C-alpha positions in Angstrom: -3.3 15.2 -18.9 -3.0 14.4 -22.6 -6.8 14.3 -22.9 -7.1 17.7 -21.2 -4.5 19.3 -23.4 -6.0 17.8 -26.6 -8.5 20.7 -26.9 -5.6 23.2 -27.3 -3.5 24.0 -30.4 0.0 24.0 -29.0 3.6 23.3 -29.8 6.2 22.0 -27.4 9.6 23.5 -27.8 12.8 22.8 -26.0 14.6 25.9 -24.5 18.1 25.6 -23.1 18.3 26.5 -19.5 20.6 29.5 -20.1 18.0 31.0 -22.4 14.9 30.2 -20.3 14.8 33.5 -18.4 11.0 33.3 -18.0 11.4 30.2 -15.8 14.1 32.1 -13.8 11.6 35.0 -13.3 9.0 32.6 -12.0 11.5 31.0 -9.6 12.2 34.4 -8.1 8.6 35.1 -7.2 7.8 34.9 -3.5 5.7 31.9 -4.1 5.8 30.6 -0.5 4.5 34.0 0.8 1.7 34.0 -1.8 0.6 30.5 -0.7 0.9 31.4 3.0 -1.3 34.5 2.4 -3.9 32.5 0.5 -3.9 29.9 3.2 -4.5 32.4 6.0 -7.4 33.9 4.0 -9.2 30.7 3.4 -8.0 27.8 5.6 -9.6 29.0 8.8 -13.0 29.4 7.3 -15.4 26.7 8.2 -19.2 26.3 7.8 -21.0 28.5 10.3 -22.8 25.5 11.9 -19.5 23.9 13.0 -16.9 24.4 15.7 -13.3 23.2 15.6 -11.6 20.7 17.9 -7.9 21.5 17.6 -5.6 18.5 16.9 -1.8 18.9 16.9 -0.2 18.9 13.5 2.4 16.3 12.4 2.6 12.8 11.2 0.0 11.5 13.8 -2.5 14.3 13.2 -4.8 12.4 10.8 -4.9 9.2 12.9 -5.4 11.4 16.1 -8.4 13.0 14.4 -9.9 9.8 13.2 -9.3 8.1 16.5 -11.2 11.0 18.3 -14.1 10.6 15.9 -14.3 6.9 16.5 -14.1 7.4 20.3 -17.1 9.7 20.2 -19.1 7.3 18.0 -18.4 4.5 20.5 -19.4 6.7 23.4 -22.7 7.4 21.6 -23.2 3.7 21.0 -22.7 3.0 24.7 -19.5 1.1 24.1 -17.5 3.6 26.1 -18.4 5.1 29.4 -19.4 8.8 29.5 -16.8 9.2 32.2 -13.9 7.9 30.1 -11.6 10.6 28.6 -10.0 10.4 25.2 -6.2 10.1 25.1 -3.6 9.5 22.5 -3.2 5.9 23.5 -6.1 5.1 21.2 -4.2 6.3 18.2 -1.6 3.6 17.6 -4.0 0.6 17.7 -6.2 2.3 15.0 -3.1 3.2 12.9 -1.9 -0.4 13.0 -5.4 -1.7 12.2 -5.8 0.5 9.1 -2.2 -0.2 7.9 -2.8 -3.9 8.2 -6.1 -3.8 6.3 -4.6 -1.8 3.5 -1.4 -3.9 3.4 -3.5 -7.1 3.2 -6.0 -5.7 0.6 -3.9 -3.4 -1.6 -6.0 -3.9 -4.7 -9.1 -2.6 -2.9 -7.2 0.8 -2.7 -5.7 0.8 -6.1 -2.3 -0.1 -4.7 0.2 -2.5 -6.3 2.7 -3.7 -3.7 6.2 -4.4 -5.1 9.8 -4.6 -3.9 10.2 -0.8 -4.1 7.1 0.3 -2.1 6.5 -2.6 0.2 8.8 -1.1 2.9 7.0 2.2 2.6 3.6 0.7 3.3 5.0 -1.3 6.2 6.3 2.0 7.7 2.8 3.5 7.9 2.3 1.3 11.0 4.9 3.3 12.9 4.0 6.3 15.1 4.7 9.7 13.6 4.7 8.6 9.9 2.5 10.8 7.8 -0.4 8.9 6.4 -1.9 9.0 2.9 -5.4 9.5 1.7 -6.0 5.8 1.4 -6.1 5.6 5.2 -9.2 7.8 5.3 -10.8 5.5 2.7 -9.8 2.5 4.7 -11.4 4.1 7.8 -14.8 4.6 6.1 -14.7 1.1 4.7 -14.0 -0.5 8.1 -16.5 1.6 10.1 -19.2 1.8 7.4 -19.3 5.6 7.5 -18.6 8.8 5.7 -15.9 11.4 6.3 -16.3 14.9 5.1 -13.0 16.7 4.5 -13.2 20.5 4.5 -10.6 22.8 3.0 -12.6 26.0 3.8 -16.3 26.8 4.1 -17.0 25.4 0.6 -18.4 21.9 -0.1 -16.3 19.2 1.4 -14.5 16.2 -0.3 -16.5 13.2 0.8 -15.1 9.8 1.5 -17.7 7.0 1.6 -17.6 3.3 2.3 -17.0 1.6 -1.1 -20.0 -0.7 -0.4 -22.7 1.9 -0.2 -25.3 -0.6 1.0 -23.4 -1.0 4.3 -23.1 2.7 5.1 -24.7 3.5 8.5 -27.0 6.5 8.0 -26.0 9.5 10.0 -22.5 8.1 10.9 -20.5 11.0 9.5 -17.2 12.4 10.7 -15.9 15.8 9.7 -12.3 16.9 9.3 -10.7 20.3 8.6 -7.4 20.1 6.7 -5.0 22.8 7.6 -2.1 21.5 5.6 -0.6 18.3 4.4 0.1 17.1 8.0 -2.5 19.0 10.0 -6.1 17.9 10.5 -8.7 19.2 13.0 -12.0 17.6 13.9 -15.2 19.6 13.1 -18.2 19.3 15.3 -21.8 20.3 14.5 -23.1 23.1 16.5 -26.9 22.7 16.9 -28.7 26.0 16.0 -30.6 27.6 18.9 -34.3 26.9 18.5 -36.5 29.8 19.7 -39.6 28.5 21.4 -42.7 30.5 21.7 -44.1 30.1 25.1 -47.6 30.1 23.6 -46.9 27.0 21.5 -48.3 23.8 23.0 -45.6 21.4 24.4 -46.5 18.6 22.1 -45.4 20.6 19.1 -41.8 20.9 20.1 -41.2 17.9 22.4 -39.4 16.0 19.6 -37.0 18.8 18.6 
């Protein structure tokens, strides 16, 4: 912050609270309504080539979304039967696995465990506790993949395995963030390919 402010010529002055009427004006603005309106205008916009798989909001929303992505990958790899249906029982084992990995490798995620925060990091193994961004990074590290996080229809924030050589090409999960504790899964919708009946079969058999 100091570096960003260094390009400005400014002076910091203390103003007693009783005289700081400008701050009082700002506190009276309907800020929550402004944010709510902006969220409605932008949060529901996603890239045109994607559809939304709705996930319930709350403390388990992120792990639910990641668990569903992992379930679909395993199905594609033949590790799960096509007849098996996803359910929330998959969530808790994944939560505990990610929490344990972060807790045992805190330096990998820029975390310093100490007496004050150790209990907090232990609590992330419990159902319903809202998870931090480090859990997305842990997920991509363990499963050698990428996660694209969309706030709207603009370019996503991309989480990648920190060992780029181990990333499995094409293994990409996509999330839509609706709020601090609400994530949805985004699924690619393949564009329709219009085939000319006069085109020889060999030209489009690999589409």
